[in-house]
RODREN-836954 format. One record per atom (N, C-alpha, C): residue number from 1; residue in one letter; atom name; x, z, y. Coordinates in steps of 0.1 Angstrom, whole numbers, padded with zeros to 4 digits. Each point is the difference from the previous one (the first is absolute). Layout:
BEGIN
lodo k NUM, r A, a CA, X X, Z Z, Y Y
...
END
This chain:
BEGIN
lodo k 1, r X, a N, X -0099, Z -0121, Y 0308
lodo k 1, r X, a CA, X 0001, Z 0013, Y -0007
lodo k 1, r X, a C, X -0013, Z 0007, Y -0002
lodo k 2, r X, a N, X -0011, Z -0003, Y 0007
lodo k 2, r X, a CA, X -0012, Z 0007, Y -0002
lodo k 2, r X, a C, X -0005, Z -0003, Y -0015
lodo k 3, r X, a N, X 0002, Z -0012, Y -0005
lodo k 3, r X, a CA, X -0005, Z -0003, Y -0013
lodo k 3, r X, a C, X 0008, Z 0009, Y -0011
lodo k 4, r X, a N, X 0013, Z 0001, Y 0003
lodo k 4, r X, a CA, X 0008, Z 0008, Y -0009
lodo k 4, r X, a C, X -0005, Z 0015, Y 0000
lodo k 5, r X, a N, X -0004, Z 0005, Y 0012
lodo k 5, r X, a CA, X -0005, Z 0014, Y 0001
lodo k 5, r X, a C, X -0013, Z 0001, Y -0007
lodo k 6, r X, a N, X -0009, Z -0010, Y 0001
lodo k 6, r X, a CA, X -0013, Z 0000, Y -0007
lodo k 6, r X, a C, X 0002, Z 0000, Y -0015
lodo k 7, r X, a N, X 0009, Z -0008, Y -0004
lodo k 7, r X, a CA, X 0003, Z -0001, Y -0015
lodo k 7, r X, a C, X 0005, Z 0013, Y -0005
lodo k 8, r X, a N, X 0010, Z 0006, Y 0007
lodo k 8, r X, a CA, X 0005, Z 0013, Y -0004
lodo k 8, r X, a C, X -0011, Z 0010, Y -0001
lodo k 9, r X, a N, X -0009, Z 0000, Y 0010
lodo k 9, r X, a CA, X -0011, Z 0010, Y 0001
lodo k 9, r X, a C, X -0009, Z -0002, Y -0012
lodo k 10, r X, a N, X -0003, Z -0013, Y -0003
lodo k 10, r X, a CA, X -0009, Z -0003, Y -0011
lodo k 10, r X, a C, X 0006, Z 0004, Y -0013
lodo k 11, r X, a N, X 0013, Z -0002, Y -0002
lodo k 11, r X, a CA, X 0007, Z 0004, Y -0012
lodo k 11, r X, a C, X -0001, Z 0015, Y -0002
lodo k 12, r X, a N, X 0002, Z 0007, Y 0011
lodo k 12, r X, a CA, X -0001, Z 0015, Y 0000
lodo k 12, r X, a C, X -0014, Z 0005, Y -0004
lodo k 13, r X, a N, X -0010, Z -0007, Y 0006
lodo k 13, r X, a CA, X -0014, Z 0004, Y -0004
lodo k 13, r X, a C, X -0003, Z -0003, Y -0014
lodo k 14, r X, a N, X 0005, Z -0011, Y -0005
lodo k 14, r X, a CA, X -0002, Z -0003, Y -0015
lodo k 14, r X, a C, X 0007, Z 0010, Y -0009
lodo k 15, r X, a N, X 0012, Z 0004, Y 0004
lodo k 15, r X, a CA, X 0007, Z 0010, Y -0008
lodo k 15, r X, a C, X -0007, Z 0013, Y 0000
lodo k 16, r X, a N, X -0005, Z 0004, Y 0012
lodo k 16, r X, a CA, X -0007, Z 0013, Y 0001
lodo k 16, r X, a C, X -0013, Z -0001, Y -0009
lodo k 17, r X, a N, X -0007, Z -0011, Y 0001
lodo k 17, r X, a CA, X -0012, Z -0002, Y -0008
lodo k 17, r X, a C, X 0003, Z 0001, Y -0015
lodo k 18, r X, a N, X 0010, Z -0007, Y -0005
lodo k 18, r X, a CA, X 0004, Z 0001, Y -0014
lodo k 18, r X, a C, X 0004, Z 0014, Y -0004
lodo k 19, r X, a N, X 0007, Z 0007, Y 0009
lodo k 19, r X, a CA, X 0003, Z 0014, Y -0004
lodo k 19, r X, a C, X -0012, Z 0009, Y -0001
lodo k 20, r X, a N, X -0010, Z -0002, Y 0009
lodo k 20, r X, a CA, X -0012, Z 0007, Y 0000
lodo k 20, r X, a C, X -0008, Z -0002, Y -0013
lodo k 21, r X, a N, X -0001, Z -0013, Y -0005
lodo k 21, r X, a CA, X -0006, Z -0003, Y -0012
lodo k 21, r X, a C, X 0007, Z 0007, Y -0012
lodo k 22, r X, a N, X 0013, Z -0001, Y 0000
lodo k 22, r X, a CA, X 0008, Z 0006, Y -0011
lodo k 22, r X, a C, X -0003, Z 0015, Y 0000
lodo k 23, r X, a N, X 0000, Z 0007, Y 0011
lodo k 23, r X, a CA, X -0003, Z 0014, Y 0000
lodo k 23, r X, a C, X -0014, Z 0003, Y -0005
lodo k 24, r X, a N, X -0010, Z -0008, Y 0004
lodo k 24, r X, a CA, X -0013, Z 0001, Y -0005
lodo k 24, r X, a C, X -0001, Z -0001, Y -0015
lodo k 25, r X, a N, X 0007, Z -0010, Y -0006
lodo k 25, r X, a CA, X 0000, Z -0002, Y -0014
lodo k 25, r X, a C, X 0007, Z 0012, Y -0007
lodo k 26, r X, a N, X 0011, Z 0004, Y 0006
lodo k 26, r X, a CA, X 0007, Z 0012, Y -0005
lodo k 26, r X, a C, X -0009, Z 0012, Y -0001
lodo k 27, r X, a N, X -0008, Z 0002, Y 0010
lodo k 27, r X, a CA, X -0009, Z 0011, Y 0000
lodo k 27, r X, a C, X -0011, Z -0001, Y -0010
lodo k 28, r X, a N, X -0005, Z -0012, Y -0002
lodo k 28, r X, a CA, X -0010, Z -0003, Y -0011
lodo k 28, r X, a C, X 0006, Z 0003, Y -0014
lodo k 29, r X, a N, X 0012, Z -0005, Y -0001
lodo k 29, r X, a CA, X 0007, Z 0002, Y -0013
lodo k 29, r X, a C, X 0002, Z 0015, Y -0003
lodo k 30, r X, a N, X 0005, Z 0008, Y 0010
lodo k 30, r X, a CA, X 0002, Z 0014, Y -0001
lodo k 30, r X, a C, X -0013, Z 0007, Y -0004
lodo k 31, r X, a N, X -0011, Z -0004, Y 0007
lodo k 31, r X, a CA, X -0013, Z 0006, Y -0003
lodo k 31, r X, a C, X -0005, Z -0002, Y -0014
lodo k 32, r X, a N, X 0005, Z -0011, Y -0006
lodo k 32, r X, a CA, X -0005, Z -0004, Y -0014
lodo k 32, r X, a C, X 0012, Z 0000, Y -0010
lodo k 33, r X, a N, X 0010, Z 0007, Y 0003
lodo k 33, r X, a CA, X 0012, Z 0000, Y -0008
lodo k 33, r X, a C, X -0003, Z 0005, Y -0014
lodo k 34, r X, a N, X -0007, Z 0010, Y -0002
lodo k 34, r X, a CA, X -0003, Z 0006, Y -0013
lodo k 34, r X, a C, X -0007, Z -0011, Y -0009
lodo k 35, r X, a N, X -0010, Z -0006, Y 0005
lodo k 35, r X, a CA, X -0007, Z -0011, Y -0007
lodo k 35, r X, a C, X 0009, Z -0011, Y -0004
lodo k 36, r X, a N, X 0008, Z -0004, Y 0010
lodo k 36, r X, a CA, X 0009, Z -0011, Y -0003
lodo k 36, r X, a C, X 0011, Z 0003, Y -0010
lodo k 37, r X, a N, X 0005, Z 0012, Y 0000
lodo k 37, r X, a CA, X 0010, Z 0005, Y -0010
lodo k 37, r X, a C, X -0007, Z 0000, Y -0014
lodo k 38, r X, a N, X -0012, Z 0005, Y 0000
lodo k 38, r X, a CA, X -0007, Z 0000, Y -0013
lodo k 38, r X, a C, X -0003, Z -0014, Y -0006
lodo k 39, r X, a N, X -0003, Z -0009, Y 0009
lodo k 39, r X, a CA, X -0002, Z -0014, Y -0004
lodo k 39, r X, a C, X 0013, Z -0006, Y -0005
lodo k 40, r X, a N, X 0011, Z 0003, Y 0007
lodo k 40, r X, a CA, X 0013, Z -0005, Y -0004
lodo k 40, r X, a C, X 0004, Z 0006, Y -0013
lodo k 41, r X, a N, X -0003, Z 0012, Y -0002
lodo k 41, r X, a CA, X 0003, Z 0006, Y -0013
lodo k 41, r X, a C, X -0007, Z -0006, Y -0012
lodo k 42, r X, a N, X -0013, Z -0004, Y 0002
lodo k 42, r X, a CA, X -0007, Z -0007, Y -0010
lodo k 42, r X, a C, X 0006, Z -0013, Y -0003
lodo k 43, r X, a N, X 0003, Z -0008, Y 0010
lodo k 43, r X, a CA, X 0005, Z -0013, Y -0002
lodo k 43, r X, a C, X 0014, Z 0000, Y -0006
lodo k 44, r X, a N, X 0008, Z 0009, Y 0005
lodo k 44, r X, a CA, X 0014, Z 0000, Y -0005
lodo k 44, r X, a C, X 0001, Z 0006, Y -0014
lodo k 45, r X, a N, X -0009, Z 0009, Y -0004
lodo k 45, r X, a CA, X 0001, Z 0006, Y -0013
lodo k 45, r X, a C, X -0007, Z -0009, Y -0011
lodo k 46, r X, a N, X -0011, Z -0006, Y 0004
lodo k 46, r X, a CA, X -0007, Z -0007, Y -0010
lodo k 46, r X, a C, X -0008, Z -0012, Y 0007
lodo k 47, r X, a N, X 0007, Z -0011, Y 0001
lodo k 47, r X, a CA, X -0007, Z -0012, Y 0005
lodo k 47, r X, a C, X -0012, Z -0004, Y -0008
lodo k 48, r X, a N, X 0001, Z 0002, Y -0013
lodo k 48, r X, a CA, X -0012, Z -0004, Y -0008
lodo k 48, r X, a C, X -0012, Z 0009, Y 0003
lodo k 49, r X, a N, X 0002, Z 0013, Y 0002
lodo k 49, r X, a CA, X -0010, Z 0009, Y 0004
lodo k 49, r X, a C, X -0006, Z -0003, Y 0014
lodo k 50, r X, a N, X 0009, Z -0004, Y 0009
lodo k 50, r X, a CA, X -0004, Z -0004, Y 0013
lodo k 50, r X, a C, X -0009, Z -0012, Y 0000
lodo k 51, r X, a N, X 0004, Z -0010, Y -0009
lodo k 51, r X, a CA, X -0008, Z -0012, Y -0001
lodo k 51, r X, a C, X -0014, Z 0003, Y -0006
lodo k 52, r X, a N, X 0000, Z 0009, Y -0010
lodo k 52, r X, a CA, X -0012, Z 0003, Y -0007
lodo k 52, r X, a C, X -0010, Z 0007, Y 0009
lodo k 53, r X, a N, X 0004, Z 0008, Y 0009
lodo k 53, r X, a CA, X -0009, Z 0008, Y 0008
lodo k 53, r X, a C, X -0003, Z -0007, Y 0014
lodo k 54, r X, a N, X 0006, Z -0010, Y 0003
lodo k 54, r X, a CA, X -0001, Z -0006, Y 0013
lodo k 54, r X, a C, X -0007, Z -0014, Y 0000
lodo k 55, r X, a N, X -0010, Z -0002, Y 0008
lodo k 55, r X, a CA, X -0005, Z -0014, Y 0001
lodo k 55, r X, a C, X 0008, Z -0007, Y 0011
lodo k 56, r X, a N, X -0003, Z -0012, Y 0003
lodo k 56, r X, a CA, X 0008, Z -0008, Y 0009
lodo k 56, r X, a C, X 0001, Z 0006, Y 0014
lodo k 57, r X, a N, X -0012, Z 0005, Y 0005
lodo k 57, r X, a CA, X 0000, Z 0006, Y 0014
lodo k 57, r X, a C, X 0009, Z 0012, Y 0000
lodo k 58, r X, a N, X -0001, Z 0009, Y -0010
lodo k 58, r X, a CA, X 0007, Z 0012, Y 0000
lodo k 58, r X, a C, X 0015, Z -0003, Y -0001
lodo k 59, r X, a N, X 0004, Z -0010, Y -0008
lodo k 59, r X, a CA, X 0014, Z -0004, Y -0001
lodo k 59, r X, a C, X 0005, Z -0005, Y 0013
lodo k 60, r X, a N, X -0008, Z -0008, Y 0008
lodo k 60, r X, a CA, X 0004, Z -0004, Y 0013
lodo k 60, r X, a C, X 0002, Z 0012, Y 0010
lodo k 61, r X, a N, X -0009, Z 0009, Y -0001
lodo k 61, r X, a CA, X 0001, Z 0012, Y 0009
lodo k 61, r X, a C, X 0013, Z 0008, Y -0004
lodo k 62, r X, a N, X 0002, Z 0001, Y -0013
lodo k 62, r X, a CA, X 0012, Z 0007, Y -0004
lodo k 62, r X, a C, X 0013, Z -0007, Y 0005
lodo k 63, r X, a N, X 0000, Z -0013, Y -0001
lodo k 63, r X, a CA, X 0011, Z -0007, Y 0005
lodo k 63, r X, a C, X 0002, Z 0002, Y 0015
lodo k 64, r X, a N, X -0011, Z 0000, Y 0008
lodo k 64, r X, a CA, X 0001, Z 0002, Y 0014
lodo k 64, r X, a C, X 0005, Z 0014, Y 0003
lodo k 65, r X, a N, X -0004, Z 0010, Y -0008
lodo k 65, r X, a CA, X 0005, Z 0014, Y 0002
lodo k 65, r X, a C, X 0015, Z 0001, Y -0003
lodo k 66, r X, a N, X 0004, Z -0007, Y -0010
lodo k 66, r X, a CA, X 0014, Z 0000, Y -0003
lodo k 66, r X, a C, X 0009, Z -0007, Y 0010
lodo k 67, r X, a N, X -0005, Z -0011, Y 0006
lodo k 67, r X, a CA, X 0007, Z -0007, Y 0011
lodo k 67, r X, a C, X 0000, Z 0009, Y 0012
lodo k 68, r X, a N, X -0010, Z 0007, Y 0003
lodo k 68, r X, a CA, X 0000, Z 0009, Y 0012
lodo k 68, r X, a C, X 0010, Z 0012, Y -0002
lodo k 69, r X, a N, X 0000, Z 0005, Y -0013
lodo k 69, r X, a CA, X 0009, Z 0010, Y -0003
lodo k 69, r X, a C, X 0015, Z -0005, Y 0002
lodo k 70, r X, a N, X 0003, Z -0012, Y -0005
lodo k 70, r X, a CA, X 0013, Z -0005, Y 0002
lodo k 70, r X, a C, X 0003, Z -0002, Y 0015
lodo k 71, r X, a N, X -0009, Z -0005, Y 0008
lodo k 71, r X, a CA, X 0002, Z -0002, Y 0014
lodo k 71, r X, a C, X 0003, Z 0013, Y 0007
lodo k 72, r X, a N, X -0008, Z 0010, Y -0004
lodo k 72, r X, a CA, X 0002, Z 0013, Y 0006
lodo k 72, r X, a C, X 0014, Z 0006, Y -0003
lodo k 73, r X, a N, X 0004, Z -0002, Y -0013
lodo k 73, r X, a CA, X 0013, Z 0005, Y -0004
lodo k 73, r X, a C, X 0011, Z -0007, Y 0008
lodo k 74, r X, a N, X -0002, Z -0013, Y 0001
lodo k 74, r X, a CA, X 0010, Z -0008, Y 0008
lodo k 74, r X, a C, X 0001, Z 0004, Y 0014
lodo k 75, r X, a N, X -0012, Z 0003, Y 0006
lodo k 75, r X, a CA, X -0001, Z 0004, Y 0014
lodo k 75, r X, a C, X 0007, Z 0014, Y 0002
lodo k 76, r X, a N, X -0002, Z 0009, Y -0010
lodo k 76, r X, a CA, X 0006, Z 0013, Y 0001
lodo k 76, r X, a C, X 0015, Z -0001, Y -0001
lodo k 77, r X, a N, X 0005, Z -0009, Y -0008
lodo k 77, r X, a CA, X 0015, Z -0002, Y -0001
lodo k 77, r X, a C, X 0005, Z -0005, Y 0013
lodo k 78, r X, a N, X -0007, Z -0009, Y 0006
lodo k 78, r X, a CA, X 0004, Z -0006, Y 0013
lodo k 78, r X, a C, X 0000, Z 0009, Y 0011
lodo k 79, r X, a N, X -0008, Z 0011, Y 0000
lodo k 79, r X, a CA, X 0000, Z 0010, Y 0011
lodo k 79, r X, a C, X 0011, Z 0010, Y -0001
END
């Protein structure tokens, strides 16, 4: 039974670590929400304008911001 107890403890620690990371990401998204919403507005209203003004690095950063926004929204729904 000691191995089962260790496994359960390890799973609990992993779940706590995952939750901590999700809350950190949520905080970062909240801190940058206005910028992310503005970026989303540009992309959703005019993909051609977004392509015209963004180079590859900026496009990747925009994608990352949108993914973080979606993760934060999902985490907010889960809470």
